[in-house]
N, C-alpha and C positions, 0 to 999 in steps of 0.2 A: 504494500500500500504506500502510495506517495503522500508525503506530508510536506506542507509549505510553511516555512518559517520566516519571520521578519525580525531582524535585530537592528539596533540603532547605535550601539556602542561596541567598542572592542571587548569590554567586559562581558557583554551579553553573548557575543559570538564565541568567545573563549569558553564560556559556560556551556553553550550548546554543543560545540565540538567535543568537549569532554563527555557530555551526557550521551552523545551518539557513539562514543567509543572510536572516534576517527583519529588516527595519528596524522595530524595535518596542521601545519602552522599557517595562519591566515591573517593577513593585514587588511582590515576592512576599508582602509582608506582608498584602496584600489579596486574595490568590488562593489556591485550593487547591494542593495539592502535586503533583497529577497532571495532565498535559496529554496530548492526542494530536494528532498532526500528520499531515496527509494531503497529500502533494505533488501529487496528481492532481486535487484538488478545486478547480475554478476559480470556484465560486459563493460563496466565503466572503466574509464582510464584510471590507472593506478588503484582501481578497486576501492575508491573512496565512497561511492554511492551518493556523491554530492554534486548536484548541478547548480550552476550559478546563472541567474538571469531573471528578467521580469516574467510575470505570469498573469493570465486573465482570470484565474480562480479567485473567488471571494473568501475561500476557506483558508485563511492565513492565520497561523498561530503566532501570537506575539511572544517573543522570547522573554520579554520583561514580565509578562503574566505568569509564565512557567516558573521563573525565578521567584516571584512573589509567592506562588503557591507552595513551592518547596520551603521557603522561609517560614510560612505559616505552619507547615507540617513539622518542621524541626525547631520551631521557635522556642526559646526558653520562656518559662513561666515564673511568675512571682507567686509563691504559695502563702496564703494567709490562714492562720488557724488559731485555735484556743480563744483567749479573751480578745485577741485582735479582731476577730470576726465581728464583734459588737461595734467596732468603729467603722464598718462598711455599711453605707446607707443606700437606700433605694427610694424611688418616688412611688407613693401609693395614692389611692383616691382620697385619703384623709391626711395627706402631707408627706413630708420627707421623714423617713424613719430608719431605724437600724435594720440591717439585713436579717439579724437574728431575733431581735425583740421588736414587737409592734407596740407603739404607744397610742392607745385608743381610749378615749374617755378617762385619761389619767391613769390607766392600768397598763402595766407591761407584762407581756407573756410571750413564751416561745412557741413557735410552730414546730413541735417536735418532729412531725413527719417530714418537714423540709429542712431540719437542722443538719447541716453538713459537717463532716469531720474537718474539712478544710476547703478552701476556695482557691483555685488557680486562675490567675489573670495573665493574659499574654503581655509580654514586656512592651510590645509596640505602642500601645496607647500611653504607657508610662514613660517611654523613652522614644519620642518622635524622631523620625529620620532627619538628618541634616542634608538638605539638598544643595548640590553644587553643580556648576556647569563643568563641561569636559576640561576647559582651561583651568578652572579653579582646582579641580581634582588633580590634574597633572602637577600643578605647583605644590599642592599639599603633599603629594607623594615624594617630591624631591627634598622636602624639609627633613632635617636630621631628627628622627624620633627620639633621640637621646636628649634633645634639648628640653629645657623647661618651657612651660607655656609662655612665660614672660619673654624668654629669648626667641621663641618661635614668632610671637607677635612683632617683636623688634625686627627679626629677619625679614618678615613679610614686607615691611616698609621699604627695604632696600632691594629685594630680589623678586618679589611676586606681584606683578602688575594687576592681575585679575583679582587675587585675594585682597590686595591693598584697596582696590576700587570698591570692592564689596564691603569691606570692614570700615575703611576710613573715608571713603567717598570724596577723595581729593581735598580733604580738610585736615586740620590737626586733631579734630575730635573724632572719636570712633563712633560707629553705629552700634549701640549696646546690644540690640537684638542679635545681630550676626556674630558679634564678638563672643556672646554667650554660646551661640551655636557652635562656633569654631572651638571653643573650650571643650564642649561635649564631644565633638569629633576628635579632638586631640587626645582626649582620655579614652575614647572607644571608637576607632576608625570604622568599625563594622556598622556604625550608625549612618555612614555617608551613603547617600543615594545620588547617582549621577544622572542629571537631567538630559534627555535627548536634545541634541543641538537643533535650534530652530531652522526651518527651511522655508524657502519661498518659491513660488512660480513667478516668472518675470515676463511681462507683456512686451511684445515687439513695439518699438517706438514709432509713432505716427504712421500706423498702417490703416489705410482708409477702408471703409465698407465692412471689414470683418475683424474679429479679435483673434490674434495669434499669440503664441507663447514660444519663448526660446527653449531649446533643449541642447544638451551636451552631445557632441559627436566625437568620434575617434580622432585623436591627434590634437585635441585641445581647441577645436573649432566649434562654432555654434550653428545649429539649424533652427528652423521654426516650424510649428505646426498648429493644429487646432487645439481644442480643449485638452489640457495636459492630463495624463494618467496619474492619479494620486499615488499609485503604488510603484511608479517608475522613478527611481532616483535620478535618472538622466534629465528629468523634467524639473528637478528641484535644485535650488542653489542655496548654499550656506552664505553667511556674511563674508567669510574669507574668499569664497568663489566669486562674489560680486567683483572684487578687484581683479582676480585672476582672469575673468572673462570680460573685463571692461564694462560691467553693468552697475557700477557703484554710484553713478551720477543720479541726480534727481529726475532726469529725463525718463527713467525707466520705472514704470509702475510695478510694484511688487505686491504679491498676494500671499500672505503667510499660509502655509499648508496646515490644515487642521487635522489632528490625530483622530 
């Protein structure tokens, strides 16, 4: 059975290749975003079972969702038990009350049939993800993890343009919200979630009578065609590619691709 996957970061593709059991090093900067994998095809080049290219199917599996599902399955839990359970509250039709004891008409009593020995809560609501762009994560990874948090924040001011802009916003005062998020990420890098890089469709400039969009061709040139395929990365441009293809001027109308 052929399955179609879409990844948006190197981390996602590395995870997928490992899950598929394929001995294959793949740099996504040079490949489309969609691949399809056929476990039963024995005639493939180098026996990888991995095809690369656009597809017309709508049954595309998002690698990010697979990774999130796995995290939920393997996620650590915080366990609450004994008298600490009395400090856990829920909303009822007569107000906010303890999970164990109900305070109704001035009387407290326990619902013995619902009394748990312990309560396990996923860590994700307690320890929210720290979202970073690809550039911010790359700078974070280059920092010496043996440094103190104070030294890391000092280092950012000198060597990390993306993180510096995020935290200090081109002023001498830091942005407290992200400074705290950075501190949490520094203490536990597993909290970092890399955001997919924004992409845009670019309209052909001053084309009369019809709307056309640019697409990337082999050899670094541009072509143009009708309504772009949302699943075709050749029809989408990152901010860095605007300059690469000479599309960074205000003359070119850009439409952000919605996920």
